[in-house]
KEKENU-642531 format. One line per field, with one value per residue (C-alpha): residue number from 1; x, y, z; residue in one letter. Coordinates in steps of 0.25 Angstrom, whole numbers, plus 5000, padded with zeros to 4 digits. Example, Ala and Ser with C-alpha at 12.3 -4.5 7.8 and 13.67 -1.06 7.14 Angstrom:
! residues 2
seq (1:2);
px (5049:5055);
py (4982:4996);
pz (5031:5029);
type (A:S);
! end
This chain:
! residues 768
seq (1:2:3:4:5:6:7:8:9:10:11:12:13:14:15:16:17:18:19:20:21:22:23:24:25:26:27:28:29:30:31:32:33:34:35:36:37:38:39:40:41:42:43:44:45:46:47:48:49:50:51:52:53:54:55:56:57:58:59:60:61:62:63:64:65:66:67:68:69:70:71:72:73:74:75:76:77:78:79:80:81:82:83:84:85:86:87:88:89:90:91:92:93:94:95:96:97:98:99:100:101:102:103:104:105:106:107:108:109:110:111:112:113:114:115:116:117:118:119:120:121:122:123:124:125:126:127:128:129:130:131:132:133:134:135:136:137:138:139:140:141:142:143:144:145:146:147:148:149:150:151:152:153:154:155:156:157:158:159:160:161:162:163:164:165:166:167:168:169:170:171:172:173:174:175:176:177:178:179:180:181:182:183:184:185:186:187:188:189:190:191:192:193:194:195:196:197:198:199:200:201:202:203:204:205:206:207:208:209:210:211:212:213:214:215:216:217:218:219:220:221:222:223:224:225:226:227:228:229:230:231:232:233:234:235:236:237:238:239:240:241:242:243:244:245:246:247:248:249:250:251:252:253:254:255:256:257:258:259:260:261:262:263:264:265:266:267:268:269:270:271:272:273:274:275:276:277:278:279:280:281:282:283:284:285:286:287:288:289:290:291:292:293:294:295:296:297:298:299:300:301:302:303:304:305:306:307:308:309:310:311:312:313:314:315:316:317:318:319:320:321:322:323:324:325:326:327:328:329:330:331:332:333:334:335:336:337:338:339:340:341:342:343:344:345:346:347:348:349:350:351:352:353:354:355:356:357:358:359:360:361:362:363:364:365:366:367:368:369:370:371:372:373:374:375:376:377:378:379:380:381:382:383:384:385:386:387:388:389:390:391:392:393:394:395:396:397:398:399:400:401:402:403:404:405:406:407:408:409:410:411:412:413:414:415:416:417:418:419:420:421:422:423:424:425:426:427:428:429:430:431:432:433:434:435:436:437:438:439:440:441:442:443:444:445:446:447:448:449:450:451:452:453:454:455:456:457:458:459:460:461:462:463:464:465:466:467:468:469:470:471:472:473:474:475:476:477:478:479:480:481:482:483:484:485:486:487:488:489:490:491:492:493:494:495:496:497:498:499:500:501:502:503:504:505:506:507:508:509:510:511:512:513:514:515:516:517:518:519:520:521:522:523:524:525:526:527:528:529:530:531:532:533:534:535:536:537:538:539:540:541:542:543:544:545:546:547:548:549:550:551:552:553:554:555:556:557:558:559:560:561:562:563:564:565:566:567:568:569:570:571:572:573:574:575:576:577:578:579:580:581:582:583:584:585:586:587:588:589:590:591:592:593:594:595:596:597:598:599:600:601:602:603:604:605:606:607:608:609:610:611:612:613:614:615:616:617:618:619:620:621:622:623:624:625:626:627:628:629:630:631:632:633:634:635:636:637:638:639:640:641:642:643:644:645:646:647:648:649:650:651:652:653:654:655:656:657:658:659:660:661:662:663:664:665:666:667:668:669:670:671:672:673:674:675:676:677:678:679:680:681:682:683:684:685:686:687:688:689:690:691:692:693:694:695:696:697:698:699:700:701:702:703:704:705:706:707:708:709:710:711:712:713:714:715:716:717:718:719:720:721:722:723:724:725:726:727:728:729:730:731:732:733:734:735:736:737:738:739:740:741:742:743:744:745:746:747:748:749:750:751:752:753:754:755:756:757:758:759:760:761:762:763:764:765:766:767:768);
px (5000:5007:4999:4994:4989:4996:4990:4996:4993:4983:4980:4966:4960:4954:4944:4953:4965:4954:4950:4966:4967:4959:4962:4978:4974:4965:4974:4986:4978:4973:4987:4990:4979:4982:4996:4997:4984:4977:4974:4964:4949:4949:4939:4940:4927:4915:4913:4900:4892:4877:4867:4854:4850:4850:4858:4873:4880:4894:4902:4909:4922:4932:4935:4950:4949:4961:4967:4954:4947:4931:4924:4911:4906:4893:4889:4881:4868:4863:4851:4849:4834:4828:4839:4842:4844:4832:4840:4855:4864:4870:4884:4883:4896:4898:4906:4912:4915:4920:4916:4918:4906:4902:4896:4892:4885:4884:4878:4890:4890:4898:4903:4895:4899:4912:4909:4896:4899:4886:4886:4876:4875:4878:4878:4891:4898:4908:4913:4919:4919:4925:4913:4914:4900:4895:4887:4881:4884:4874:4879:4871:4863:4867:4869:4884:4883:4896:4899:4896:4905:4911:4916:4930:4926:4919:4925:4919:4918:4910:4902:4888:4883:4866:4857:4842:4841:4851:4866:4874:4888:4897:4911:4920:4930:4943:4952:4945:4949:4960:4971:4973:4988:4990:4986:4996:5006:5003:5004:5018:5023:5019:5027:5039:5038:5039:5049:5058:5056:5056:5066:5079:5075:5070:5084:5092:5083:5093:5104:5094:5091:5105:5108:5095:5101:5114:5107:5099:5112:5119:5106:5105:5117:5122:5115:5101:5103:5107:5093:5086:5091:5089:5075:5073:5078:5068:5057:5062:5063:5049:5045:5053:5063:5076:5089:5095:5083:5089:5077:5062:5048:5035:5022:5009:5000:4995:4998:5000:5014:5020:5008:5010:4996:5000:5005:4994:4992:4989:4976:4975:4975:4981:4974:4980:4984:4984:4969:4961:4957:4944:4935:4927:4926:4918:4921:4911:4909:4900:4887:4874:4862:4852:4859:4847:4846:4843:4851:4864:4870:4881:4890:4903:4902:4902:4890:4885:4872:4861:4864:4861:4869:4870:4878:4890:4898:4897:4906:4898:4899:4903:4915:4922:4926:4939:4943:4948:4955:4962:4972:4982:4978:4985:4982:4979:4980:4972:4971:4959:4958:4948:4940:4946:4943:4937:4938:4930:4932:4922:4923:4927:4941:4944:4952:4960:4975:4985:4992:4980:4988:4998:4987:4990:5005:5009:5018:5008:5000:4986:4981:4986:4979:4968:4961:4966:4954:4957:4969:4967:4982:4984:4992:5004:5003:5003:5015:5015:5016:5019:5011:4996:4993:4996:4994:4995:4988:4995:4991:4999:4984:4983:4975:4970:4967:4958:4955:4946:4950:4940:4937:4929:4930:4942:4939:4949:4947:4955:4950:4954:4942:4950:4963:4974:4975:4966:4966:4960:4969:4962:4969:4962:4966:4962:4963:4961:4956:4952:4945:4948:4938:4939:4930:4923:4916:4915:4905:4904:4905:4894:4896:4903:4897:4905:4903:4908:4905:4910:4910:4918:4909:4916:4924:4921:4929:4934:4930:4938:4940:4952:4959:4968:4983:4990:4993:4979:4979:4970:4977:4974:4980:4969:4956:4943:4934:4934:4924:4922:4912:4907:4904:4889:4889:4895:4886:4889:4888:4879:4875:4882:4889:4887:4898:4893:4906:4907:4904:4917:4920:4927:4933:4931:4944:4950:4951:4947:4947:4938:4946:4941:4948:4944:4949:4939:4937:4927:4926:4922:4915:4924:4921:4929:4938:4935:4922:4927:4939:4940:4946:4956:4954:4966:4969:4981:4993:5004:5000:4999:4989:4990:4991:4976:4967:4961:4953:4943:4937:4930:4914:4908:4899:4902:4890:4890:4882:4871:4866:4852:4855:4865:4865:4864:4862:4865:4864:4876:4875:4873:4886:4886:4897:4896:4898:4896:4902:4912:4921:4917:4928:4922:4932:4927:4930:4923:4922:4918:4920:4922:4906:4901:4902:4901:4898:4893:4883:4880:4868:4870:4860:4850:4855:4843:4852:4863:4877:4887:4901:4908:4899:4910:4900:4890:4899:4890:4898:4899:4891:4886:4893:4885:4891:4881:4882:4876:4876:4868:4878:4876:4884:4879:4884:4881:4885:4876:4869:4882:4892:4892:4902:4903:4905:4912:4904:4912:4926:4922:4924:4916:4923:4915:4923:4924:4939:4942:4947:4961:4973:4986:4997:5011:5021:5029:5044:5053:5066:5076:5089:5096:5093:5087:5082:5073:5060:5051:5037:5029:5015:5003:4989:4977:4963:4967:4958:4966:4953:4949:4961:4975:4988:5002:5014:5023:5035:5037:5051:5058:5057:5044:5042:5035:5040:5032:5038:5031:5034:5044:5039:5029:5027:5014:5010:4994:4988:4977:4981:4976:4963:4959:4962:4969:4983:4993:5009:5016:5030:5033:5048:5053:5066:5071:5081:5089:5090:5080:5080:5065:5052:5037:5028:5014:5004:4991:4979:4964:4952:4940:4930:4931:4925:4937:4948:4962:4974:4989:4994:5008:5019:5033:5046:5061:5072:5084);
py (4999:5013:5023:5021:5030:5033:5035:5041:5041:5052:5056:5060:5050:5055:5046:5048:5041:5028:5029:5030:5016:5010:5018:5016:5002:5001:5008:5000:4986:4993:4995:4981:4976:4985:4982:4967:4962:4966:4981:4974:4971:4958:4950:4939:4931:4934:4920:4918:4905:4901:4901:4898:4896:4911:4916:4917:4923:4931:4928:4939:4945:4956:4964:4971:4983:4993:4989:4989:4978:4978:4966:4961:4953:4948:4937:4943:4936:4937:4931:4932:4925:4940:4941:4929:4929:4927:4919:4915:4918:4931:4933:4941:4946:4946:4959:4966:4980:4990:5001:5009:5010:5016:5004:5001:5013:5014:5025:5031:5043:5056:5066:5081:5089:5086:5094:5087:5073:5074:5064:5058:5047:5046:5034:5032:5021:5016:5007:5011:4997:4992:4985:4975:4975:4963:4967:4956:4962:4955:4952:4951:4939:4929:4916:4915:4928:4936:4943:4957:4968:4972:4987:4989:4993:4979:4966:4953:4942:4932:4928:4922:4916:4916:4909:4909:4900:4905:4906:4896:4899:4907:4910:4917:4927:4923:4932:4944:4937:4942:4931:4925:4927:4912:4907:4917:4912:4898:4901:4908:4895:4887:4897:4895:4880:4881:4892:4883:4871:4877:4888:4878:4873:4886:4892:4882:4884:4893:4883:4873:4882:4884:4869:4868:4878:4871:4857:4864:4870:4858:4850:4861:4858:4861:4849:4852:4867:4862:4854:4865:4874:4864:4863:4878:4879:4869:4877:4891:4882:4879:4893:4898:4905:4905:4902:4916:4922:4931:4929:4925:4924:4917:4921:4911:4922:4912:4923:4938:4939:4945:4955:4969:4972:4984:4991:5002:4995:4981:4976:4960:4948:4935:4922:4910:4920:4935:4939:4952:4958:4960:4973:4971:4962:4961:4950:4944:4933:4921:4924:4916:4923:4919:4917:4909:4899:4885:4879:4882:4882:4891:4890:4898:4905:4892:4888:4873:4867:4865:4853:4846:4840:4826:4816:4809:4802:4799:4792:4793:4781:4788:4781:4790:4805:4813:4827:4836:4843:4833:4834:4844:4859:4867:4877:4871:4879:4874:4877:4877:4874:4882:4878:4877:4886:4885:4896:4897:4907:4908:4918:4920:4927:4912:4907:4895:4898:4887:4892:4885:4872:4878:4878:4862:4862:4864:4876:4886:4888:4888:4892:4906:4910:4902:4902:4917:4924:4939:4941:4927:4922:4907:4900:4893:4879:4871:4863:4862:4850:4848:4835:4833:4841:4854:4858:4852:4858:4860:4845:4839:4836:4840:4852:4850:4861:4857:4867:4869:4878:4879:4893:4902:4893:4892:4882:4880:4872:4866:4852:4851:4856:4862:4869:4878:4889:4897:4894:4897:4896:4891:4891:4882:4881:4868:4854:4845:4832:4827:4815:4811:4806:4799:4806:4796:4805:4819:4827:4841:4841:4850:4847:4838:4831:4831:4825:4832:4824:4835:4849:4861:4872:4882:4882:4876:4868:4869:4857:4857:4847:4845:4836:4825:4824:4813:4807:4807:4818:4830:4841:4855:4862:4855:4861:4861:4865:4872:4876:4881:4875:4884:4876:4880:4872:4859:4848:4838:4823:4815:4828:4830:4844:4846:4856:4863:4865:4873:4861:4855:4846:4833:4824:4810:4801:4812:4812:4825:4827:4833:4843:4847:4858:4863:4870:4865:4854:4846:4830:4824:4810:4798:4785:4772:4773:4759:4767:4778:4771:4781:4792:4794:4803:4813:4822:4832:4829:4839:4847:4836:4825:4813:4799:4797:4791:4777:4772:4784:4794:4807:4805:4814:4816:4822:4829:4832:4841:4833:4842:4844:4844:4839:4852:4866:4879:4892:4906:4915:4930:4935:4940:4955:4963:4977:4974:4959:4947:4938:4930:4924:4920:4912:4909:4902:4891:4877:4864:4855:4840:4832:4826:4841:4853:4868:4876:4891:4895:4909:4915:4927:4938:4934:4920:4914:4901:4897:4893:4884:4891:4878:4876:4883:4882:4890:4901:4912:4925:4935:4924:4932:4945:4946:4948:4947:4957:4947:4932:4924:4914:4902:4890:4875:4865:4850:4837:4828:4829:4822:4833:4847:4858:4871:4885:4895:4910:4916:4921:4917:4926:4927:4937:4941:4950:4953:4954:4966:4967:4972:4967:4973:4967:4972:4961:4965:4969:4957:4959:4951:4944:4951:4964:4961:4967:4956:4952:4941:4938:4926:4927:4916:4921:4911:4911:4923:4927:4936:4942:4947:4948:4953:4955:4961:4962:4973:4975:4987:4992:5004:5012:5009:4999:5010:5006:4998:4989:4981:4968:4968:4955:4943:4929:4923:4909:4904:4891:4884:4877:4864:4871:4876:4890:4899:4904:4915:4915:4928:4930:4945:4949:4963:4968:4979:4989:4988:4978:4978:4972:4972:4973:4972:4963:4971:4963:4968:4960:4965:4957:4962:4956:4952:4939:4935:4934:4929:4927:4927:4913:4916:4925:4921:4930:4930:4940:4937);
pz (5000:4996:5006:5020:5031:5043:5056:5068:5082:5086:5072:5067:5058:5045:5036:5025:5031:5034:5018:5014:5021:5011:4999:5001:5003:4990:4980:4984:4982:4969:4964:4967:4960:4949:4947:4951:4949:4937:4931:4921:4925:4932:4940:4950:4956:4949:4946:4937:4940:4935:4945:4938:4923:4921:4933:4936:4948:4948:4961:4969:4964:4961:4950:4947:4939:4937:4949:4958:4964:4965:4971:4972:4984:4981:4969:4957:4952:4938:4931:4916:4916:4911:4901:4893:4878:4870:4860:4858:4871:4878:4885:4897:4903:4918:4920:4933:4935:4948:4954:4968:4977:4991:4998:5013:5015:5032:5041:5048:5059:5054:5065:5060:5072:5081:5092:5095:5090:5082:5070:5060:5052:5038:5027:5021:5012:5020:5009:4995:4987:4974:4969:4958:4950:4941:4929:4917:4903:4892:4879:4866:4863:4852:4847:4849:4860:4863:4876:4878:4877:4891:4894:4898:4914:4915:4918:4911:4921:4913:4901:4904:4892:4893:4883:4882:4894:4905:4908:4898:4900:4910:4906:4916:4909:4915:4908:4917:4929:4937:4940:4952:4956:4961:4946:4940:4950:4946:4931:4934:4943:4930:4921:4931:4929:4914:4915:4923:4914:4900:4903:4902:4890:4884:4888:4879:4866:4862:4861:4856:4844:4841:4842:4832:4822:4822:4818:4807:4801:4801:4795:4785:4778:4762:4757:4763:4760:4745:4744:4748:4738:4727:4731:4731:4718:4712:4719:4712:4699:4700:4702:4691:4699:4691:4698:4697:4705:4716:4724:4723:4730:4730:4734:4735:4740:4751:4761:4760:4766:4754:4749:4755:4758:4763:4751:4746:4733:4739:4735:4736:4745:4747:4747:4740:4730:4727:4725:4723:4737:4740:4735:4747:4758:4771:4783:4793:4803:4798:4806:4805:4799:4811:4824:4828:4817:4822:4813:4819:4833:4836:4848:4850:4837:4830:4821:4821:4814:4825:4834:4847:4858:4859:4867:4859:4870:4885:4895:4908:4916:4929:4936:4945:4946:4943:4951:4940:4949:4955:4943:4939:4939:4929:4918:4905:4892:4881:4866:4860:4845:4836:4825:4812:4800:4786:4775:4763:4751:4740:4728:4715:4720:4726:4714:4717:4720:4718:4731:4739:4738:4748:4758:4759:4754:4769:4764:4769:4781:4777:4791:4791:4778:4774:4788:4793:4798:4802:4810:4816:4819:4819:4828:4821:4827:4814:4808:4793:4785:4770:4770:4768:4782:4783:4798:4811:4824:4837:4841:4829:4822:4806:4801:4787:4779:4767:4757:4744:4733:4721:4713:4721:4734:4744:4755:4768:4779:4791:4793:4807:4815:4827:4824:4833:4823:4833:4847:4860:4873:4885:4900:4911:4924:4932:4932:4919:4915:4901:4894:4879:4870:4856:4846:4836:4827:4824:4832:4839:4853:4859:4874:4884:4897:4909:4923:4936:4948:4958:4956:4963:4966:4957:4945:4933:4921:4907:4896:4885:4873:4866:4856:4860:4858:4850:4863:4868:4879:4878:4870:4876:4864:4856:4863:4854:4864:4878:4887:4901:4910:4922:4935:4936:4923:4930:4935:4944:4941:4938:4930:4916:4914:4899:4893:4882:4873:4858:4849:4846:4834:4838:4826:4824:4828:4837:4853:4861:4876:4886:4896:4909:4915:4930:4941:4951:4958:4949:4948:4934:4932:4926:4919:4920:4909:4902:4898:4889:4881:4870:4880:4892:4904:4907:4918:4920:4930:4932:4919:4909:4905:4912:4903:4905:4915:4908:4920:4919:4909:4910:4911:4899:4888:4874:4866:4851:4842:4834:4823:4820:4804:4794:4786:4791:4783:4791:4784:4788:4788:4773:4766:4761:4754:4747:4732:4731:4737:4729:4739:4753:4763:4775:4787:4799:4809:4804:4808:4797:4799:4786:4787:4786:4777:4779:4768:4765:4754:4750:4743:4734:4735:4725:4720:4730:4731:4739:4735:4742:4743:4739:4726:4716:4704:4711:4713:4715:4720:4707:4699:4686:4690:4702:4716:4727:4738:4748:4750:4760:4766:4774:4779:4777:4786:4783:4790:4799:4812:4817:4813:4807:4803:4812:4808:4818:4815:4826:4820:4806:4794:4782:4771:4759:4747:4733:4726:4720:4705:4707:4716:4718:4728:4732:4738:4750:4746:4740:4745:4735:4739:4729:4719:4706:4693:4688:4695:4691:4697:4694:4697:4696:4693:4694:4689:4680:4669:4659:4655:4668:4677:4675:4685:4684:4693:4696:4704:4714:4717:4722:4734:4741:4730:4723:4709:4700:4690:4680:4675:4662:4657:4661:4657:4658:4659:4660:4663:4671:4686:4691:4695:4682:4685:4675:4680:4675:4678:4676:4677:4678:4675:4682:4675:4684:4679:4692:4704:4716:4729:4732:4726:4728:4718:4715:4708:4701:4698:4692:4688:4681:4690:4705:4701:4691:4702:4700:4710:4710:4714:4717:4714:4713:4711:4709:4705:4697);
type (M:E:N:R:V:N:F:R:E:G:M:D:I:D:P:E:D:H:N:N:L:Q:S:Y:A:Q:S:S:L:D:A:V:V:L:D:A:I:T:A:K:Q:R:Y:S:G:F:N:V:S:K:T:G:I:T:S:V:S:V:D:P:G:R:L:Y:S:G:G:K:R:F:A:K:T:A:A:T:A:Q:D:F:S:T:G:L:P:L:A:G:K:R:I:V:A:V:V:V:W:G:N:E:Q:D:T:N:V:T:P:R:E:F:L:I:N:E:E:T:G:A:S:E:P:R:P:V:A:M:T:K:A:R:L:A:N:V:Q:F:A:Q:G:A:D:A:P:D:P:T:P:P:I:I:D:A:G:Y:T:A:V:A:Y:I:T:I:S:T:T:G:V:E:K:I:E:M:L:V:A:N:R:V:E:N:L:D:A:I:G:D:S:V:D:G:L:N:V:F:K:A:E:A:G:P:K:I:S:T:L:A:S:D:L:A:K:L:S:N:Q:L:K:A:S:A:G:G:A:L:L:E:R:M:L:Q:R:L:A:V:L:E:Y:N:D:R:I:P:T:N:A:V:D:S:F:A:D:Y:F:L:S:P:D:Q:I:D:F:T:H:P:L:S:H:C:K:V:G:E:G:L:R:F:P:D:F:N:A:A:E:A:Q:L:Q:I:F:D:P:L:N:P:K:V:T:I:R:G:G:T:M:F:P:A:Y:D:R:E:L:W:L:A:N:T:N:F:A:S:E:A:Q:V:A:G:F:S:Y:Q:S:F:S:M:V:Q:K:T:M:S:R:Q:R:I:R:Y:G:S:E:F:T:V:C:T:N:S:T:F:W:S:S:G:T:Y:D:Y:M:T:Q:T:F:K:R:G:N:E:T:F:E:A:K:Q:T:F:S:Y:G:D:V:L:N:Y:D:A:S:G:N:P:I:N:H:S:E:L:R:L:R:Q:I:F:V:D:T:V:D:E:P:Y:W:D:K:V:T:I:E:H:T:V:N:G:A:Q:V:A:E:T:F:L:Q:G:Q:D:I:W:L:D:A:V:G:L:Y:F:T:R:L:A:N:S:G:G:C:T:V:S:I:C:E:V:T:K:F:G:T:P:N:L:Q:S:V:I:S:H:T:T:L:D:R:S:Q:M:L:A:Y:P:L:E:T:V:V:P:I:Q:P:T:F:L:Q:A:G:K:R:Y:A:I:L:I:T:T:A:A:D:H:W:V:A:M:T:P:G:E:D:F:T:Q:G:T:F:F:Y:V:L:D:G:A:Y:A:Q:G:D:G:T:R:D:L:M:F:K:L:Y:R:S:K:F:R:S:N:R:T:V:V:E:L:Q:T:L:S:L:A:G:G:I:L:S:I:D:V:N:A:D:V:I:Q:P:N:S:T:N:L:T:Y:E:I:Q:P:A:G:S:G:A:W:F:N:L:L:D:I:D:S:Y:M:L:G:R:G:G:A:T:P:V:T:C:N:F:R:A:V:M:T:G:S:P:D:M:M:P:A:L:T:L:S:G:S:L:V:R:I:S:R:P:D:V:T:R:L:S:V:T:K:P:K:V:M:A:A:P:S:Q:T:I:H:I:L:Q:R:Y:E:N:L:D:P:N:L:N:A:A:S:V:K:L:R:T:G:A:G:Y:N:T:V:V:E:A:T:S:T:I:Q:E:V:G:V:D:E:K:G:Q:P:F:M:E:V:H:Y:V:F:A:L:G:S:P:I:T:S:Y:C:V:Q:E:E:A:V:T:Q:S:P:M:A:C:F:H:T:A:W:R:K:G:Y:Q:V);
! end
């Protein structure tokens, strides 16, 4: 405490002295909170629990804000019975905020005459309290609701999801909770242990790397270098690059790395070739036309054909119980994989480029281009292979990429239903048990049934579904479903606790595991080991999974989705673009098992009929010279009552556009290994119609690359490729007056109609 009041013998006391005793202590404590604990808005306590079908209770708690601490000592009850949504659902945010109030008003005697000793009673507030207030902020009604927007002065404690029948889910916002120093200390202890174990190994990396470098130098001898140069000579010969070339380059326009899009003249786009840019375009998220459409079910932003829950697998012969808390308590880091992706591009501008073979050649990462969406960054976890399989995920499982390249329709699909390109990190504290099982058929898992023989008074648990390693143990780096279960939702045996989950696709022939993680003293029901022979019960000891307990198994049930129809047609929001639509690009997270199909259909304004995008013989955008301004749009999902595809609307992207009739590209500067005065540029144009299209190449040299140089001669070669598309290869020769050391390549192209587009497949260059 920085200040204190000094009292002396025989000194009169002023009331302000007593007030200072408290204000000095309070300001010092505020400084400790602000400097050492948190300067942000954080809460402690305020646990929200369900007390009835439509009611909840908020426990007492404390709010830390700007170094000050506010408290609420009584519980807060809230009943939503009079405000339930009429349709859909609503998210209610529990928020807290603090203020200072004068409280504890009490009559006290005040001296009014010192000579006579007369006094009078007055009611005065004896306490100045910092109070935390609890409020409930209502969100908007929707089939897939979003939380309300919270002002900066409030601290969100929990989200309560209410439906037409009552309180459905309670989610505590642990990110806003103040961290306990004991928990931080435990984490630091763990880091120190890691440092002690890993430190000596890391310190020797420098010498290990030096040793590895020396080994590489020794292995890459003259013979190996000679063979590499011989192979390079063969490649350059095939690319028609002469042996006296001082430098060379090649661009297959699979990425925009070599194009200078910041150049003021730049007007182009790159995507499996150099192509005409958009004259007009619009982007939006896929949305269902009727949110209350009974043909579909939307869960967590993903659209499924309407289904009912059906029991799939049961292991329910009760034999014993197991105490989850009896195993090791630790912090579990889980990586949740997300649904993989499909991209469909439809339009006359999508002429087939011979470069599309690179997607399956193993020489290019299709993930970062074909499936890139907005500013999304993929995690670099794949390992390239030059065989039949291009990528592997973090678990070593192959990720196959299927592609369809036809005129006017490009389809790219990742066949693996869940991938680790975009992941969600989870950290769960507690003890963990798991039960593996073999999946015999493709299903959509909709819920897991668990049995708790004993329940602690407080504390929920998390239930996760993960894939299994090749060694048969649960793989926490391949979680595909993660659900938090509140204590109020847990029922004691013999009642079953049904855990609804986001519908999760399970593949036939793969093994999965149910993970139960909790910090509370909950017990789970067990069955005899001989009853369930297709799985193993695991628990954690000393931070690692035990070998497995073959004498018993977890008592559980699995519920699948039973679809009501084998074909579902869902109308999506109408597509509209000023001036007309000539291209549609749909990029969405999709799971489409082999036995199912998901396609899109359009109905251009005035056509009266629906046309499937895959039906290239019925291409309708721009037919007859008419470019539709609006198109009705729908998804067609086909399969069986047992299996249907799923389409994630949340985060999806549909882009409609119309290409321009001109394009101009300028490369980034190309710096040569040695000065040269003769530059050769070779370009391949595909689907070019000389009656409608034209293209030319120039060089930009000099200061600021502002001097434009025309080609001194050209050599043309025309033909038809293996896909039946015409191509033209042009060899441009630039004979310069004096040697230069760097230059830029400028290409210009025009077309008489946006429905007659062509592309540049590759560009090669060399200098002599």
